MARNUNU-42054 format. One record per residue (C-alpha): residue in three letters; residue number from 1; x, y, z. Coordinates in pm, 1 decimal. Layout:
BEGIN
aa,i,x,y,z
ALA,NUM,X,Y,Z
...
//
This chain:
BEGIN
aa,i,x,y,z
MET,1,0.0,0.0,0.0
ARG,2,283.3,234.3,87.6
VAL,3,448.1,161.1,-245.1
ILE,4,127.3,252.6,-428.4
LEU,5,99.8,580.6,-234.4
PHE,6,460.9,669.5,-319.1
LYS,7,393.7,596.0,-684.5
LEU,8,80.1,811.1,-681.7
LEU,9,267.6,1093.7,-506.1
GLY,10,550.7,1067.6,-753.7
ALA,11,308.6,1074.7,-1043.7
SER,12,134.7,1381.0,-898.8
LEU,13,461.5,1561.2,-849.8
LEU,14,567.5,1476.9,-1202.9
ALA,15,235.9,1592.5,-1343.5
GLY,16,254.7,1910.2,-1137.9
SER,17,607.0,1974.6,-1256.6
LEU,18,502.8,1919.7,-1617.2
VAL,19,208.0,2156.8,-1579.7
ALA,20,421.8,2419.0,-1402.9
GLY,21,688.7,2381.7,-1667.3
TRP,22,431.1,2422.3,-1941.9
PHE,23,288.4,2735.5,-1778.4
TRP,24,635.4,2879.3,-1734.5
LEU,25,727.5,2814.2,-2096.9
ASP,26,395.2,2961.4,-2207.7
TYR,27,452.7,3265.3,-1986.8
ARG,28,803.4,3321.0,-2123.0
ASN,29,674.4,3282.2,-2477.1
PHE,30,407.5,3542.7,-2399.7
ALA,31,661.8,3782.2,-2245.6
THR,32,900.0,3772.1,-2542.1
THR,33,657.9,3746.8,-2836.0
PRO,34,585.7,4082.0,-3012.0
MET,35,237.3,4220.2,-2957.0
GLU,36,-15.0,4240.3,-3241.6
LEU,37,39.7,4606.2,-3324.0
PRO,38,-46.7,4797.1,-3644.1
GLU,39,232.4,4844.3,-3897.3
ASP,40,259.6,5213.4,-3813.7
GLY,41,251.3,5151.0,-3440.0
LEU,42,-3.3,5255.7,-3181.7
GLU,43,-43.9,5561.3,-2963.3
TYR,44,-163.6,5449.4,-2622.5
VAL,45,-272.3,5678.3,-2339.7
VAL,46,-232.4,5574.1,-1976.5
GLU,47,-450.4,5800.2,-1767.3
PRO,48,-344.6,5885.0,-1409.6
GLY,49,-454.0,5604.8,-1176.4
LYS,50,-490.1,5351.9,-1457.9
GLY,51,-342.8,5028.6,-1322.2
LEU,52,-172.6,4738.0,-1496.1
ALA,53,-480.6,4514.6,-1470.6
VAL,54,-695.9,4771.7,-1651.5
ILE,55,-424.6,4825.3,-1914.2
GLY,56,-390.8,4449.9,-1968.9
ARG,57,-764.8,4390.5,-2008.2
ASP,58,-793.7,4688.6,-2242.1
LEU,59,-511.6,4568.0,-2467.0
GLU,60,-639.5,4210.5,-2461.9
GLY,61,-990.6,4328.0,-2547.7
ARG,62,-853.0,4515.5,-2848.0
GLY,63,-672.7,4204.8,-2970.1
LEU,64,-327.6,4351.9,-2909.9
LEU,65,-224.6,4135.6,-2614.4
ALA,66,-251.8,3756.3,-2586.5
SER,67,-316.0,3742.7,-2211.3
SER,68,-387.8,4015.3,-1957.6
ARG,69,-339.5,3756.2,-1682.7
TYR,70,20.7,3696.5,-1781.2
LEU,71,85.0,4070.9,-1795.2
ILE,72,-51.1,4106.9,-1441.1
TRP,73,168.2,3819.0,-1325.0
MET,74,468.2,3981.5,-1490.3
GLY,75,398.9,4301.3,-1298.2
ARG,76,382.4,4112.4,-969.6
ILE,77,692.6,3903.8,-1039.2
THR,78,900.1,4209.9,-1128.9
GLY,79,749.9,4436.1,-862.4
SER,80,631.9,4676.3,-1132.4
THR,81,257.8,4682.3,-1065.0
ALA,82,262.3,5000.0,-857.3
ARG,83,527.2,5176.2,-1067.2
ILE,84,328.4,5242.0,-1385.3
LYS,85,354.9,5604.3,-1502.6
ALA,86,77.6,5794.6,-1674.0
GLY,87,133.4,5948.6,-2015.4
THR,88,99.0,5903.8,-2389.6
TYR,89,308.0,5615.4,-2520.1
GLN,90,408.9,5520.5,-2872.3
LEU,91,405.6,5141.9,-2909.1
THR,92,608.1,5039.1,-3210.0
PRO,93,592.0,4711.1,-3404.8
GLY,94,812.5,4453.4,-3237.6
THR,95,723.6,4567.5,-2885.3
THR,96,689.6,4266.5,-2653.9
PRO,97,483.7,4256.0,-2333.2
GLU,98,814.7,4259.9,-2148.8
GLY,99,919.7,4571.0,-2339.6
LEU,100,578.0,4728.9,-2284.5
LEU,101,602.6,4687.5,-1908.3
LYS,102,953.7,4833.6,-1904.9
GLN,103,834.1,5131.1,-2110.9
LEU,104,543.2,5195.6,-1874.1
VAL,105,762.0,5170.9,-1564.1
GLU,106,1037.5,5395.0,-1702.9
GLY,107,782.7,5648.2,-1825.3
LYS,108,922.7,5654.8,-2178.6
VAL,109,633.4,5854.8,-2313.3
ALA,110,594.7,5956.8,-2676.7
GLN,111,787.0,6265.0,-2785.7
PHE,112,633.0,6495.1,-3046.1
PRO,113,843.0,6720.4,-3272.3
LEU,114,811.4,7086.8,-3358.7
THR,115,1067.5,7261.6,-3577.2
LEU,116,1149.9,7629.6,-3546.1
VAL,117,1286.1,7734.0,-3884.6
GLU,118,1589.8,7955.0,-3935.0
GLY,119,1482.1,8301.9,-4040.0
TRP,120,1138.1,8287.0,-3880.5
SER,121,1001.9,8590.1,-3698.8
PHE,122,858.1,8570.3,-3347.9
ARG,123,508.8,8595.7,-3498.6
GLN,124,577.3,8284.5,-3705.8
VAL,125,703.4,8102.8,-3396.3
LEU,126,384.4,8182.4,-3207.1
ASP,127,171.5,8071.6,-3502.9
ALA,128,353.5,7737.3,-3516.6
LEU,129,306.6,7683.5,-3144.0
ALA,130,-62.4,7770.2,-3161.3
ARG,131,-121.0,7518.3,-3442.1
HIS,132,54.1,7226.9,-3272.1
PRO,133,-210.6,6988.6,-3130.6
ARG,134,20.1,6838.3,-2867.2
LEU,135,114.2,7161.9,-2693.5
LYS,136,-92.4,7300.8,-2409.6
GLN,137,-183.7,7656.3,-2507.1
THR,138,-147.5,7915.9,-2228.6
LEU,139,-29.1,8225.8,-2417.2
THR,140,-327.0,8288.6,-2643.8
GLY,141,-419.6,8655.1,-2663.8
LEU,142,-115.4,8784.3,-2475.0
SER,143,105.0,9062.1,-2608.2
ASP,144,473.7,9005.2,-2680.5
ALA,145,565.6,9186.9,-2358.8
GLU,146,322.4,8975.7,-2156.3
ILE,147,459.2,8658.1,-2311.8
MET,148,817.5,8747.9,-2223.0
SER,149,709.8,8824.0,-1867.3
ARG,150,535.4,8488.6,-1849.0
LEU,151,858.9,8323.7,-1964.8
GLY,152,1051.5,8496.4,-1689.3
TYR,153,1225.8,8757.0,-1908.0
PRO,154,1033.7,9081.8,-1855.0
GLY,155,1144.3,9372.4,-2070.5
VAL,156,1328.4,9151.4,-2321.7
HIS,157,1238.7,9197.7,-2688.5
PRO,158,1142.9,8851.8,-2821.0
GLU,159,1267.1,8880.3,-3179.1
GLY,160,1560.8,8652.0,-3252.8
ARG,161,1576.1,8520.7,-2896.2
PHE,162,1474.8,8160.5,-2969.9
TYR,163,1709.5,7907.5,-3125.2
PRO,164,1580.5,7745.6,-3445.0
ASP,165,1591.7,7368.4,-3410.8
THR,166,1367.6,7062.2,-3389.7
TYR,167,1243.0,7016.5,-3035.2
ARG,168,1066.9,6708.0,-2899.1
PHE,169,828.5,6713.7,-2606.3
PRO,170,559.7,6497.2,-2441.5
GLN,171,183.5,6536.2,-2473.7
GLY,172,58.3,6830.0,-2268.3
PHE,173,390.5,7020.1,-2270.0
THR,174,307.5,7390.5,-2236.6
ASP,175,390.7,7659.6,-2491.0
VAL,176,565.5,7845.4,-2207.2
ALA,177,796.3,7550.9,-2134.1
PHE,178,868.2,7511.8,-2506.3
LEU,179,966.8,7876.1,-2549.3
GLN,180,1176.9,7870.4,-2232.8
ARG,181,1367.3,7575.3,-2371.4
ALA,182,1428.5,7745.4,-2708.4
TYR,183,1528.3,8069.2,-2532.3
ARG,184,1786.9,7890.0,-2318.2
ALA,185,1923.3,7715.2,-2627.0
MET,186,1979.9,8051.0,-2799.2
GLU,187,2138.0,8199.0,-2486.9
GLU,188,2381.7,7907.9,-2466.7
ARG,189,2475.5,7919.9,-2835.0
LEU,190,2511.2,8298.2,-2831.5
ALA,191,2735.2,8287.6,-2523.3
TYR,192,2946.7,8016.1,-2687.2
GLU,193,3000.8,8221.5,-3003.6
TRP,194,3059.6,8545.4,-2811.8
GLU,195,3333.0,8389.5,-2598.5
ARG,196,3509.8,8258.7,-2911.7
ARG,197,3454.8,8562.0,-3137.9
GLU,198,3719.9,8706.4,-3366.2
GLU,199,3908.2,9008.2,-3238.4
GLY,200,3823.3,9356.5,-3360.6
LEU,201,3454.0,9306.3,-3428.0
PRO,202,3240.7,9623.0,-3410.8
TYR,203,2998.5,9479.1,-3153.7
ARG,204,2964.3,9623.4,-2807.1
SER,205,2778.5,9316.9,-2681.4
ALA,206,2674.0,8964.4,-2772.7
TYR,207,2327.8,9104.5,-2845.1
GLU,208,2465.3,9322.1,-3125.5
GLY,209,2621.7,9007.2,-3269.1
LEU,210,2279.4,8843.7,-3250.9
ILE,211,2131.1,9136.3,-3445.8
MET,212,2399.5,9097.5,-3711.3
ALA,213,2342.0,8722.1,-3728.9
SER,214,1972.3,8778.9,-3793.7
ILE,215,2054.9,9007.2,-4086.2
VAL,216,2301.3,8754.6,-4225.8
GLU,217,2034.4,8484.6,-4192.9
LYS,218,1779.7,8683.4,-4394.7
GLU,219,2028.1,8795.3,-4659.9
THR,220,2179.5,8454.2,-4731.4
GLY,221,2055.2,8210.5,-4991.6
LEU,222,2356.1,7979.6,-4983.5
ALA,223,2485.9,7864.5,-4647.2
SER,224,2843.0,7877.6,-4777.0
GLU,225,2810.0,8254.8,-4832.6
ARG,226,2717.5,8344.4,-4475.5
PRO,227,3075.4,8427.9,-4365.0
ALA,228,3129.9,8641.8,-4678.3
ILE,229,2806.1,8836.2,-4625.6
ALA,230,2889.9,8882.5,-4258.7
GLY,231,3230.8,9010.7,-4368.4
VAL,232,3072.1,9273.7,-4593.8
PHE,233,2844.1,9401.4,-4318.0
VAL,234,3119.6,9402.9,-4054.4
ARG,235,3349.8,9605.4,-4279.5
ARG,236,3068.5,9851.9,-4354.3
LEU,237,3011.8,9901.8,-3981.7
GLN,238,3382.8,9951.8,-3927.5
LYS,239,3388.8,10217.6,-4201.5
ARG,240,3070.4,10378.1,-4066.2
MET,241,2889.1,10301.3,-4389.9
ARG,242,2516.8,10232.2,-4380.8
LEU,243,2431.8,9862.9,-4402.9
GLN,244,2159.6,9925.8,-4664.6
THR,245,2005.4,9581.6,-4637.1
ASP,246,1651.9,9518.7,-4762.1
PRO,247,1543.2,9263.9,-4496.1
THR,248,1571.9,9525.0,-4221.4
VAL,249,1355.0,9766.0,-4421.1
ILE,250,1095.5,9493.6,-4475.7
TYR,251,1093.1,9410.4,-4106.1
GLY,252,1042.2,9776.3,-4021.0
LEU,253,743.1,9796.7,-4256.3
GLY,254,570.6,9516.2,-4066.3
LEU,255,221.0,9439.3,-4191.0
ASP,256,245.4,9725.7,-4442.2
PHE,257,484.6,9522.1,-4655.4
ASP,258,291.7,9370.2,-4946.2
GLY,259,573.8,9163.8,-5095.3
ASN,260,705.5,9437.9,-5321.2
LEU,261,981.2,9664.1,-5187.1
ARG,262,957.9,10008.3,-5349.2
ARG,263,1195.4,10302.9,-5356.3
ARG,264,965.4,10500.6,-5129.2
ASP,265,999.1,10219.7,-4873.3
LEU,266,1375.3,10273.8,-4872.5
GLU,267,1311.7,10638.0,-4785.1
ASN,268,1064.1,10558.1,-4509.4
HIS,269,1182.5,10656.0,-4161.6
THR,270,1178.0,10356.5,-3927.2
PRO,271,1437.8,10241.9,-3671.2
TYR,272,1499.5,9941.7,-3899.5
ASN,273,1560.0,10128.2,-4226.4
THR,274,1933.0,10075.5,-4265.6
TYR,275,1925.3,10290.5,-4579.2
ARG,276,1854.3,10586.1,-4348.0
ILE,277,2018.0,10492.7,-4016.7
ARG,278,2380.7,10416.9,-3945.9
GLY,279,2479.6,10106.6,-3758.7
LEU,280,2264.4,9814.1,-3657.3
PRO,281,1886.6,9821.9,-3612.0
PRO,282,1765.4,9814.2,-3250.2
THR,283,1673.2,9442.7,-3241.4
PRO,284,1718.9,9126.2,-3443.7
ILE,285,1483.5,9086.8,-3739.1
ALA,286,1451.8,8706.6,-3728.8
MET,287,1584.2,8390.4,-3564.1
PRO,288,1939.7,8320.9,-3682.7
GLY,289,2055.9,7963.5,-3699.7
GLY,290,2386.8,7828.5,-3578.4
GLU,291,2570.6,7894.5,-3905.3
ALA,292,2456.3,8256.5,-3920.2
LEU,293,2558.1,8307.8,-3557.2
HIS,294,2899.4,8161.0,-3624.3
ALA,295,2942.1,8377.7,-3934.4
ALA,296,2849.9,8694.5,-3744.8
PHE,297,3127.7,8628.3,-3492.6
HIS,298,3371.2,8482.0,-3748.5
PRO,299,3321.5,8688.2,-4067.2
ALA,300,3528.4,8609.5,-4374.2
PRO,301,3825.3,8841.5,-4427.1
GLY,302,3854.9,9050.4,-4743.4
ASN,303,3792.7,9394.9,-4886.2
GLU,304,3445.7,9348.3,-5037.0
LEU,305,3190.1,9609.6,-4936.5
TYR,306,2901.1,9523.0,-5169.2
PHE,307,2709.6,9224.2,-5297.6
VAL,308,2424.9,9166.6,-5540.5
ALA,309,2208.8,8861.1,-5602.4
ARG,310,2286.2,8668.0,-5918.3
GLY,311,1935.3,8526.3,-5936.6
ASP,312,2034.8,8167.2,-5858.5
GLY,313,2061.3,8204.6,-5481.6
SER,314,2425.3,8314.0,-5488.9
HIS,315,2577.4,8664.4,-5481.2
HIS,316,2843.9,8859.3,-5663.2
PHE,317,3074.9,9040.1,-5420.9
SER,318,3252.9,9365.8,-5507.5
ALA,319,3516.3,9583.7,-5344.2
THR,320,3425.5,9906.6,-5524.7
LEU,321,3101.4,10084.8,-5602.4
GLU,322,3191.0,10095.0,-5971.2
GLU,323,3231.1,9716.7,-5982.7
HIS,324,2910.9,9672.8,-5782.2
ASN,325,2704.7,9891.6,-6016.5
ALA,326,2835.6,9692.5,-6312.0
ALA,327,2727.7,9372.0,-6134.7
VAL,328,2382.6,9520.8,-6071.9
VAL,329,2347.3,9596.0,-6444.5
LYS,330,2456.1,9241.9,-6529.2
TYR,331,2257.4,9041.9,-6276.8
GLN,332,1962.4,9263.2,-6181.8
LEU,333,1898.4,9470.2,-6494.6
LYS,334,1996.7,9192.8,-6738.3
GLY,335,2243.3,9420.8,-6915.0
ARG,336,1998.1,9709.9,-6957.5
ARG,337,2184.7,10016.3,-6837.4
LYS,338,2005.7,10300.4,-6665.8
VAL,339,2097.3,10577.6,-6427.6
PHE,340,2178.6,10384.2,-6110.4
SER,341,2374.7,10440.2,-5798.3
SER,342,2391.0,10216.3,-5496.5
SER,343,2618.3,10165.2,-5200.4
LYS,344,2493.2,9813.8,-5116.3
//
């Protein structure tokens, strides 16, 4: 009788071991097998207070997860059940339940991009922020001065103060936090260039270099020409010549500019009309990128004082007014001579 009992006990233990082994293998297969996700991935929102059991049942009910029970077990085994973080997650093809749990515990929420483009004005920046569906809007209806105060920089003119780049942020990121981040990025890059600037530049401060960089940004069609254009403007400042650059005039016209710059516009008195004022305008006219900033603080050497667009994005540079006027006839007037005089 005892022998029979031992045999039965042995058989039970063996059967139990086989069952446990099967469950363990099935569990490991579940944990490491990619979920049934769409080809372009899935955006999944975990609301605050949403636990792993609710997440598992939701994903299983949508046919994305093979077993919510195994996911719950995984959370208990790893001690992750109470460590789930709320947020918007991007689940990509190939994500396993194991990877999903790690993502939820580490809070690796989806990051959404927004690009600030070199040469944009502050108005264009605000328009881009207002149109982005992932940003939390808090600045609607505020004036520029109110916005800068909200950012923590009261009295600072906003033009040119934000570094153009692609920024990534989570769902619900505020427009204030976004602008603060871009502002700090410009401050850091500007300080870097100012500390490493060439000697003898006609800038009294890093801010004047920022103003110059914004002009270089708006005047340049080819990135390779930025140092040469900066060189022309720096030499004109050093010689106390007017900059005579159209982008500053256009900026000064504001909403009155209709896309066509006329001679009367060049005679219009604004603080930004560099055909009438000497030196730099009072503020930047756009957001300069890194290359324009570098060019403003490291202008190309030479004796050129003028440049004219060739019509293909590049410029012809001249050292004398006579040579410049000849280039204007060639590239702007297509060889048709007329009474013309320019110092740009």
